[in-house]
C-alpha positions in Angstrom: -0.1 0.2 0.0 1.4 3.4 -1.1 1.4 6.2 1.4 -0.5 9.2 0.2 2.5 11.7 0.2 4.7 9.3 -1.8 2.0 9.0 -4.5 1.6 12.8 -4.5 5.5 13.3 -5.1 5.3 10.7 -7.9 2.6 12.4 -9.7 4.3 16.0 -9.2 7.3 14.4 -10.9 5.4 12.8 -13.8 3.6 16.1 -14.7 6.9 17.8 -15.0 8.0 18.6 -11.6 6.9 20.9 -8.7 7.3 24.2 -10.8 5.1 22.6 -13.7 2.7 21.0 -11.5 1.7 24.0 -9.2 1.4 26.5 -12.0 -1.9 24.5 -12.7 -2.8 22.8 -9.3 -3.4 23.9 -5.8 -2.7 21.1 -3.2 -4.5 21.3 0.1 -6.0 19.2 2.7 -9.7 18.8 4.1 -8.2 19.7 7.4 -4.8 21.7 7.6 -4.1 20.4 11.0 -2.5 17.4 12.4 -3.5 15.3 15.2 -1.5 12.8 17.2 -3.1 10.3 19.6 -0.6 8.0 21.7 2.3 9.7 19.4 0.5 8.5 16.1 -1.1 10.0 13.5 -5.1 10.3 14.2 -7.4 11.2 11.5 -10.1 14.0 12.7 -12.9 11.8 10.8 -11.9 8.8 13.0 -13.6 10.1 16.1 -17.0 11.9 16.0 -16.4 14.4 18.7 -13.1 15.5 17.0 -14.9 15.7 13.7 -17.7 17.8 15.4 -15.4 20.1 16.8 -13.3 20.8 13.9 -15.8 21.0 11.2 -16.4 24.8 11.5 -12.6 25.4 11.3 -12.5 23.2 8.3 -15.2 24.9 6.5 -13.6 28.4 7.2 -10.3 27.2 6.0 -11.9 25.7 2.7 -13.9 28.9 2.0 -10.6 31.1 2.5 -8.8 28.8 0.0 -11.6 29.3 -2.4 -11.6 33.0 -1.9 -7.7 33.0 -2.6 -8.5 31.6 -5.9 -8.8 27.9 -5.5 -11.5 26.0 -7.6 -14.7 24.8 -6.0 -16.0 22.8 -9.3 -13.3 20.1 -9.3 -11.6 18.2 -6.2 -9.4 15.1 -6.0 -9.7 13.2 -2.9 -6.8 11.2 -1.9 -8.3 8.8 0.4 -11.3 6.1 0.7 -13.9 4.8 3.0 -15.0 8.0 5.8 -12.9 10.6 4.0 -14.3 9.8 0.7 -17.8 9.9 2.3 -17.2 13.2 4.1 -16.0 14.7 1.0 -18.8 13.8 -1.2 -21.3 15.0 1.2 
């Protein structure tokens, strides 16, 4: 199983490198905050209370990114399961 960051680096390189890629694409995260639990990465969507608490922040962050020129008509989700369900809601 490939880590999403490794996949992203491979895509960027395949599309001509960082300079060329970022001329055409804006890469962001649903939640730009990182969470850990017991020293391990913890996804906000794995705990209903955390998801509820960070959702207003996530919405504000996404709206701010769109206001800076980010497109809202197209998105690529790097994830499956819970993240895909949240992103398509």
